[in-house]
C-alpha positions as CSV (number, residue, x, y, z in Angstrom):
1,M,222.2,121.3,19.5
2,H,221.1,125.0,19.1
3,L,220.6,126.3,15.7
4,F,221.1,130.0,15.6
5,F,218.0,131.9,14.4
6,K,219.3,134.8,11.9
7,P,220.3,132.4,9.0
8,I,217.2,130.3,9.4
9,I,214.2,132.4,9.5
10,F,214.7,136.0,10.9
11,S,216.6,137.4,7.9
12,L,214.7,135.5,5.1
13,V,211.0,136.4,5.8
14,I,210.0,138.4,3.1
15,F,206.2,139.0,3.1
16,I,204.0,141.2,1.5
17,S,200.6,142.6,3.1
18,F,197.9,140.4,3.0
19,S,194.9,141.8,5.3
20,A,191.9,139.7,4.8
21,F,191.8,135.9,5.5
22,T,188.4,135.1,4.1
23,Q,187.1,131.4,4.5
24,D,188.1,130.8,0.6
25,R,191.4,132.0,1.4
26,K,192.0,129.7,4.5
27,T,190.8,126.7,2.4
28,E,193.1,127.8,-0.3
29,L,196.0,127.9,2.1
30,F,195.1,124.5,3.5
31,H,195.6,122.9,0.2
32,K,198.7,124.7,-0.9
33,I,200.3,124.0,2.4
34,D,199.4,120.6,2.5
35,T,200.4,119.9,-1.2
36,Y,203.7,121.5,-0.3
37,L,204.3,118.9,2.6
38,E,202.8,115.7,1.0
39,S,205.1,116.2,-2.2
40,S,207.9,116.3,0.3
41,T,207.2,112.9,1.9
42,K,208.5,111.2,-1.3
43,N,211.8,112.6,-0.4
44,G,211.7,111.5,2.9
45,F,210.1,114.4,4.8
46,S,208.3,113.4,8.0
47,G,206.4,115.4,10.8
48,T,203.8,117.1,11.9
49,V,202.6,120.9,11.3
50,L,200.0,123.1,12.7
51,V,198.8,126.5,11.3
52,A,196.2,129.0,12.9
53,I,195.1,131.9,11.6
54,K,192.7,134.4,13.7
55,G,192.5,132.0,16.3
56,E,191.1,129.4,13.7
57,V,193.2,126.0,13.2
58,I,193.4,125.7,9.4
59,L,195.7,122.9,9.4
60,S,196.9,120.1,11.8
61,K,198.1,117.1,10.4
62,G,201.1,114.7,10.3
63,Y,203.1,113.7,7.3
64,G,205.6,110.3,7.0
65,W,206.2,107.9,9.7
66,A,206.5,108.2,13.5
67,D,207.7,104.9,13.7
68,R,208.8,103.4,10.3
69,E,209.5,100.0,11.4
70,N,206.1,99.6,12.9
71,K,204.3,101.5,10.6
72,I,203.0,104.4,12.9
73,P,202.3,107.6,11.0
74,N,202.6,111.1,12.1
75,S,199.5,112.6,13.5
76,P,198.9,115.9,15.4
77,S,199.2,114.0,18.7
78,T,202.5,112.5,17.8
79,V,205.1,113.7,20.4
80,F,208.6,114.9,19.3
81,N,211.6,116.4,21.1
82,I,211.4,120.1,20.7
83,G,214.8,121.2,21.7
84,S,215.5,124.5,22.5
85,I,211.8,125.6,22.4
86,T,212.3,124.3,25.9
87,K,213.8,127.5,27.0
88,Q,210.4,129.2,26.9
89,F,209.1,126.9,29.5
90,T,212.2,127.4,31.8
91,A,211.9,131.1,31.2
92,S,208.1,130.8,32.3
93,A,209.1,128.8,35.2
94,I,211.5,131.7,36.3
95,L,208.6,134.3,35.7
96,K,205.9,132.4,37.7
97,L,208.6,132.3,40.7
98,V,208.7,136.2,40.1
99,E,205.1,136.5,40.3
100,Q,205.1,134.3,43.4
101,G,207.5,136.9,44.8
102,K,210.1,134.3,45.4
103,L,212.9,135.9,43.3
104,K,213.4,139.0,41.2
105,T,215.3,139.1,37.6
106,S,217.8,141.2,39.3
107,D,218.9,138.5,41.5
108,K,222.5,137.6,41.3
109,L,224.1,134.0,41.5
110,I,225.7,134.8,45.0
111,T,222.3,135.0,46.2
112,Y,221.7,131.3,45.7
113,F,225.1,129.6,45.3
114,Q,227.6,130.9,48.0
115,Q,230.4,129.0,46.3
116,A,230.3,131.0,43.2
117,P,233.6,132.8,42.4
118,S,234.3,136.4,42.2
119,D,233.9,136.5,38.4
120,K,230.2,135.2,38.5
121,Q,229.0,136.0,41.9
122,D,227.3,139.2,40.0
123,I,225.9,137.6,37.1
124,T,221.9,138.1,37.4
125,I,218.8,136.1,36.3
126,H,218.0,138.5,33.9
127,Q,221.7,137.7,32.1
128,L,220.9,134.0,32.4
129,L,217.7,134.6,30.5
130,T,218.9,136.6,27.9
131,H,222.2,134.9,27.3
132,T,224.2,137.8,28.5
133,S,226.1,136.1,31.4
134,G,229.3,135.9,29.3
135,I,229.5,131.9,29.9
136,S,230.7,129.8,27.0
137,H,228.5,127.7,24.7
138,K,231.0,124.8,25.3
139,T,230.4,125.0,29.2
140,G,228.9,121.5,30.2
141,G,229.0,118.1,28.2
142,F,227.2,116.0,25.8
143,R,223.4,116.2,26.4
144,Y,222.5,112.3,27.0
145,N,225.9,111.9,29.2
146,E,225.2,111.6,32.7
147,A,226.5,114.3,34.7
148,S,224.9,115.4,38.5
149,K,224.1,118.7,39.5
150,E,226.8,119.2,41.6
151,Q,229.1,118.3,38.7
152,F,227.6,120.8,36.4
153,L,227.7,123.7,38.8
154,E,231.4,122.8,39.4
155,E,231.8,123.1,35.8
156,F,229.9,126.3,35.4
157,F,231.9,127.9,38.4
158,E,235.1,126.9,37.0
159,S,234.4,127.8,33.4
160,K,236.3,130.8,31.7
161,L,233.8,133.7,31.0
162,Q,233.8,134.7,27.3
163,S,232.8,138.4,28.1
164,K,232.1,140.6,30.9
165,P,228.4,139.6,32.3
166,G,225.7,141.9,30.9
167,T,227.7,143.1,27.9
168,E,227.2,140.5,25.2
169,H,224.6,138.2,23.8
170,L,226.5,134.7,23.5
171,Y,223.8,131.8,23.2
172,A,224.9,129.2,25.7
173,N,222.8,126.3,26.8
174,A,224.3,126.4,30.4
175,N,222.6,129.7,31.2
176,Y,219.2,128.0,31.1
177,I,220.6,124.7,33.2
178,M,221.7,127.1,35.8
179,L,218.1,128.7,35.8
180,T,216.8,125.3,36.1
181,A,219.0,124.6,39.6
182,I,217.6,128.0,40.7
183,I,213.9,126.9,40.0
184,E,214.8,123.8,42.1
185,I,216.4,125.7,45.0
186,V,213.7,128.5,45.1
187,S,210.6,126.3,44.7
188,G,211.6,123.3,46.6
189,Q,210.3,121.3,44.0
190,T,212.0,119.4,41.0
191,Y,212.0,121.0,37.7
192,S,209.7,118.5,36.2
193,S,207.2,118.8,39.1
194,F,207.3,122.5,39.0
195,L,206.3,122.8,35.4
196,H,203.7,120.4,35.8
197,E,201.8,121.9,38.8
198,Y,202.7,125.5,37.5
199,L,202.5,125.6,33.6
200,F,201.5,122.3,32.2
201,K,198.4,121.2,34.5
202,P,196.8,124.8,34.4
203,T,197.0,124.8,30.7
204,Q,196.0,121.2,30.3
205,L,199.2,120.3,28.3
206,E,198.8,116.5,28.6
207,S,201.5,115.3,26.2
208,T,204.2,117.7,27.1
209,G,206.8,117.3,29.6
210,Y,210.6,116.3,30.4
211,K,211.5,112.7,30.7
212,S,208.4,111.1,32.4
213,I,205.4,110.4,29.8
214,R,201.8,110.0,30.7
215,F,200.7,108.4,27.5
216,I,201.4,105.5,25.4
217,T,204.8,105.0,24.0
218,D,203.3,104.7,20.4
219,R,202.8,108.0,20.5
220,L,206.6,109.0,20.7
221,A,208.3,109.9,17.5
222,H,211.3,108.1,16.5
223,G,214.2,110.1,15.5
224,Y,216.0,109.0,11.9
225,Y,219.3,110.1,10.2
226,Y,221.0,109.2,7.3
227,N,224.0,107.0,8.0
228,R,226.6,107.8,5.3
229,N,228.5,104.6,6.2
230,D,225.8,102.4,5.8
231,E,224.6,104.4,3.1
232,Q,220.8,104.1,4.5
233,W,218.3,105.4,7.1
234,T,219.1,104.6,10.6
235,D,216.7,104.4,13.6
236,W,218.1,106.3,16.5
237,G,215.1,105.3,18.7
238,T,213.3,108.0,21.1
239,T,214.7,110.8,23.3
240,Q,213.5,108.8,26.2
241,Q,215.6,105.7,25.5
242,H,218.6,108.2,25.7
243,L,218.2,110.3,28.4
244,P,220.0,109.4,31.7
245,Y,217.4,107.0,33.8
246,N,218.5,108.5,36.8
247,H,218.6,112.3,38.0
248,N,222.0,112.7,36.5
249,H,220.3,114.7,33.4
250,W,222.3,117.9,34.2
251,Y,223.7,118.4,30.9
252,S,220.1,118.3,29.4
253,I,217.4,119.4,31.8
254,G,216.5,123.2,31.3
255,K,217.7,123.9,28.0
256,G,216.1,121.3,25.8
257,D,214.6,117.7,25.4
258,I,211.2,118.6,26.5
259,H,208.6,116.6,24.5
260,S,205.6,117.9,23.1
261,T,202.9,118.0,20.2
262,V,201.9,120.8,17.8
263,E,198.4,120.6,19.3
264,D,199.9,121.2,22.6
265,L,202.3,124.0,21.8
266,Y,199.1,125.8,20.1
267,Q,197.3,125.1,23.4
268,W,200.2,126.8,25.2
269,H,200.4,129.9,22.7
270,V,196.2,130.3,23.5
271,A,197.1,130.0,27.2
272,L,199.8,132.8,27.3
273,K,197.5,135.0,24.9
274,N,194.6,134.8,27.5
275,N,197.0,135.3,30.5
276,I,196.0,131.8,31.8
277,V,199.7,130.9,33.1
278,L,201.5,134.5,33.2
279,T,199.9,137.8,33.7
280,S,199.8,140.1,30.6
281,E,202.4,142.5,32.2
282,T,204.9,139.3,32.7
283,R,204.1,138.1,29.2
284,S,204.8,141.4,27.8
285,L,208.2,141.2,29.6
286,Q,209.1,137.8,28.4
287,E,208.5,138.9,24.8
288,T,210.5,142.1,25.3
289,P,213.6,142.3,22.8
290,F,216.1,143.0,25.6
291,V,219.4,142.3,23.6
292,A,220.3,142.0,19.7
293,E,221.1,138.4,18.7
294,N,223.2,139.8,15.6
295,D,225.6,142.7,14.6
296,E,222.7,144.1,12.4
297,D,220.2,144.5,15.1
298,T,217.3,142.6,13.3
299,S,216.8,139.8,15.5
300,F,216.8,140.1,19.4
301,Y,216.4,137.8,22.4
302,G,213.8,138.3,25.3
303,Y,213.3,135.6,27.9
304,G,213.1,132.2,26.1
305,W,211.9,133.9,22.9
306,A,213.7,135.6,20.1
307,I,211.9,138.6,19.0
308,F,212.0,140.7,15.5
309,Q,210.1,142.9,12.9
310,S,209.1,141.2,9.7
311,D,209.6,143.2,6.5
312,R,206.1,144.1,6.6
313,N,206.8,145.8,10.2
314,T,204.8,143.5,12.3
315,K,206.2,141.5,15.2
316,I,207.4,138.1,15.3
317,V,208.2,136.2,18.4
318,T,209.6,132.7,17.8
319,H,212.1,129.9,19.1
320,N,213.3,126.9,17.3
321,G,215.2,123.9,18.4
322,S,217.0,120.5,17.7
323,N,219.1,117.9,19.0
324,G,220.5,117.2,15.8
325,L,217.9,114.8,14.8
326,Y,214.6,116.3,15.6
327,F,214.1,120.0,14.6
328,A,211.0,122.0,15.9
329,D,209.7,125.6,15.0
330,F,207.1,127.8,17.0
331,V,206.5,131.1,15.1
332,R,204.0,133.5,16.3
333,F,203.4,136.3,13.9
334,I,201.7,138.2,16.8
335,D,200.2,141.3,15.0
336,D,198.8,139.3,12.3
337,V,197.3,136.8,14.9
338,V,198.9,133.9,12.9
339,V,200.6,130.8,14.4
340,V,203.0,128.2,12.6
341,I,204.2,125.1,14.3
342,Y,206.4,122.6,13.0
343,M,208.1,119.3,13.9
344,T,210.2,117.0,12.1
345,N,211.8,113.6,13.2
346,A,213.7,113.2,9.9
347,F,216.4,116.0,9.5
348,L,217.0,116.1,5.7
349,G,219.4,119.2,5.7
350,R,218.9,122.8,5.8
351,E,215.6,122.9,4.0
352,S,214.1,120.9,7.0
353,E,215.0,124.3,8.8
354,Y,212.8,126.4,6.5
355,V,209.6,124.7,6.4
356,A,207.9,127.5,8.7
357,K,209.6,130.0,6.8
358,E,208.0,128.4,3.5
359,I,204.6,128.2,5.1
360,G,204.9,131.8,6.3
361,N,205.6,132.7,2.4
362,I,202.6,130.8,1.5
363,I,200.5,132.6,3.8
364,F,201.5,136.1,3.4
365,D,202.3,136.0,-0.6
366,E,199.4,134.7,-2.9
367,N,201.6,134.1,-5.6
368,Y,204.4,132.1,-3.7
369,N,204.8,128.4,-4.8
370,P,207.3,126.8,-2.8
371,T,209.1,123.6,-4.2
372,P,209.3,120.0,-2.2
373,I,211.8,119.4,0.5
374,S,214.9,117.8,-1.3
375,K,216.5,114.4,-0.2
376,N,218.9,114.4,2.2
377,I,222.1,115.2,0.1
378,Y,224.1,112.0,1.2
379,E,221.3,110.0,0.1
380,L,221.1,112.0,-3.1
381,V,225.0,111.2,-3.7
382,H,224.4,107.6,-3.2
383,D,221.5,107.4,-5.5
384,F,223.6,108.8,-8.3
385,M,226.4,106.1,-7.5
386,K,224.0,103.1,-7.2
387,T,222.9,104.2,-11.1
388,N,225.9,105.4,-12.5
389,P,229.7,104.0,-12.9
390,S,232.4,105.9,-11.0
391,E,233.6,107.0,-14.4
392,N,230.5,109.3,-14.6
393,A,231.5,111.3,-11.4
394,E,231.6,114.6,-13.5
395,N,227.9,114.5,-14.1
396,L,227.0,114.4,-10.2
397,P,227.5,118.3,-9.8
398,K,224.7,118.7,-12.5
399,Y,222.4,115.9,-10.8
400,L,222.8,117.6,-7.4
401,N,222.1,121.1,-8.6
402,Q,218.9,119.8,-10.0
403,A,217.8,117.8,-7.2
404,L,218.7,120.8,-4.4
405,K,217.3,123.4,-6.6
406,N,220.7,125.4,-6.1
407,E,224.2,125.2,-6.8
408,F,226.0,122.4,-4.6
409,N,228.9,124.3,-3.2
410,D,229.6,122.5,0.5
411,H,233.4,121.3,0.2
412,A,232.8,118.6,3.1
413,I,230.2,116.2,1.6
414,L,232.2,114.3,-1.2
415,N,235.2,114.6,1.0
416,R,233.0,112.6,4.1
417,L,231.6,110.1,1.4
418,G,235.1,109.6,-0.2
419,H,236.4,108.9,3.2
420,A,233.7,106.5,3.9
421,R,233.9,104.4,0.7
422,L,237.7,104.5,0.7
423,K,237.2,101.8,3.9
424,K,235.3,100.0,1.7
425,E,237.0,99.8,-1.7
426,D,240.3,97.9,-2.2
427,K,240.6,99.0,-6.0
428,P,240.3,102.6,-7.2
429,G,236.2,103.4,-7.9
430,W,234.0,105.8,-6.1
431,A,236.2,106.9,-3.5
432,L,239.0,108.0,-5.7
433,E,236.7,109.7,-8.1
434,L,234.8,111.8,-5.5
435,F,238.2,112.9,-4.3
436,K,239.2,113.7,-7.7
437,L,235.8,115.4,-8.5
438,N,236.0,117.4,-5.0
439,V,239.6,119.1,-5.9
440,K,238.0,120.0,-9.4
441,L,235.1,121.7,-7.9
442,F,237.1,123.3,-4.8
443,P,240.8,123.6,-6.1
444,N,241.8,126.0,-2.9
445,D,241.0,123.7,-0.4
446,G,244.4,121.9,0.8
447,N,242.2,119.8,3.0
448,L,240.8,118.1,0.2
449,W,244.0,117.7,-2.2
450,D,245.1,116.0,1.2
451,S,242.2,113.5,1.1
452,L,243.0,112.6,-2.6
453,G,246.7,112.1,-1.8
454,E,245.5,109.5,0.8
455,A,243.3,107.7,-1.8
456,Y,246.3,107.6,-4.1
457,I,248.6,106.0,-1.4
458,K,246.0,103.5,-0.7
459,Y,246.2,102.5,-4.4
460,N,250.2,102.6,-4.4
461,E,250.0,105.4,-6.8
462,K,252.9,107.5,-4.8
463,E,253.9,109.8,-7.5
464,K,250.4,111.1,-7.7
465,A,249.9,111.0,-4.0
466,I,253.4,113.2,-3.7
467,E,251.8,115.9,-5.9
468,C,248.8,116.3,-4.0
469,Y,250.4,116.6,-0.7
470,K,252.7,119.2,-2.3
471,K,249.4,121.0,-3.5
472,A,248.0,120.9,-0.3
473,I,251.1,122.4,1.6
474,E,251.1,125.1,-0.9
475,L,247.3,125.9,0.0
476,G,248.7,126.1,3.7
477,Y,247.2,122.7,4.9
478,E,250.4,121.9,7.0
479,R,249.0,118.6,8.2
480,S,250.2,117.1,4.9
481,N,253.9,118.1,5.6
482,M,254.4,115.1,7.8
483,T,252.6,112.6,5.5
484,L,254.7,114.0,2.4
485,Q,258.3,113.7,4.5
486,D,257.3,110.2,5.4
487,I,256.5,109.1,2.0
488,L,259.7,110.9,0.7
489,K,261.8,109.1,3.4
490,N,260.4,105.6,2.6
491,K,260.9,106.4,-1.0
492,L,264.4,107.2,-0.5
493,L,265.0,104.1,1.8
494,S,263.5,101.8,-1.0
495,K,265.6,103.7,-3.6
496,V,269.1,102.7,-1.3
497,K,267.6,99.2,-0.5
498,T,267.5,98.6,-4.6
499,T,271.2,100.0,-5.4
500,H,272.4,97.6,-2.8
């Protein structure tokens, strides 16, 4: 799953000038950051964080569990799925081939794929790297489903372009899967072996790779998600358990699912800075803001990196990534010589995406005091439901506002939980009260009135259901119309039978 950058960090980083990082200040920062993260663990936070300032690592620590069942804690050497941070390695592999004189970023797809159709023949490697090929983000399938290279290429070439190549930035994972196919053609090696030989081995990244691992499995962080149907946290397992065991991994490879540690990623940063893998000229090219990611021109995309200016007018080079369970963020404050690397294996919600931003705020604003990451919102609702009768449902929004530190405004949360409960409750209870509360909070959402109508139908309150479906239709939710007509028809038939 790709998480777009602009709403996560780029438009939110507001820092004041802070020129001197004394030793006392670094010690103070360690305690402030550590307190923020430790206090978040009581709400379910788990992950690892590394912070380096002026070349000195001031914090490298794990929080919470890597494996809850076996009580294995997270540590700086715990291995996580880094999601789309993978793309910088794929881009670096392409640039290594450029340095070797084996390809050019101006090369076109027709150079490597004679079967490329006319609308895609002229797509360049540069356009793939910058997500300006015009390919749709829907091209390809679910990352953990099997797909051969031939199957992916067929889908890529048969897909409909969303824009003319080179004219618009449209983030699509398929661009980087295609780059992976080119890497294998040009190098004559598999993607994994090329990255290991030319990127990971020279930089001694012993815990970084794709699929295969060279360390004990106890170091792999399990992914956890809150199951709103079972009302508890569930162990998804590890990425290695879900990736295809064979070579039919062409919905995943190159665009995500590389595994690494905060220590390895920091070592990668140092290697880039010291030109160990790529020359300084190539690194500058990789970090060039080629194309705007948004209409405001506040964030740009390079080759596997996003680039933007802070409000202090300093350069930031970054990328994040997620598969929906794991989330990772790699933020390099280039001009400030500050690096923040963060990984989590239990996604609590939007706040889980802001950890690196919060740490940045702490570093650059002496007066900034972050609040702990909140619990997962579904877990919060269930906590309230366990300690309150359904008659107290009207107090739920106040409880959520206090726990989340902002106003609850998500139409979907209570609707989803209401449907989950509706399957379990044969008599009116929390399901019905959640639906009633939701239409009170968001009275102009026809879908929510439709859900309330469904609950009334289950509990044989047809008149109330009819009113709900009428309201849904009035608000433009046309799906309710068929259900309403069925109810009215059955009601009429019942009336006819009664009169006879």
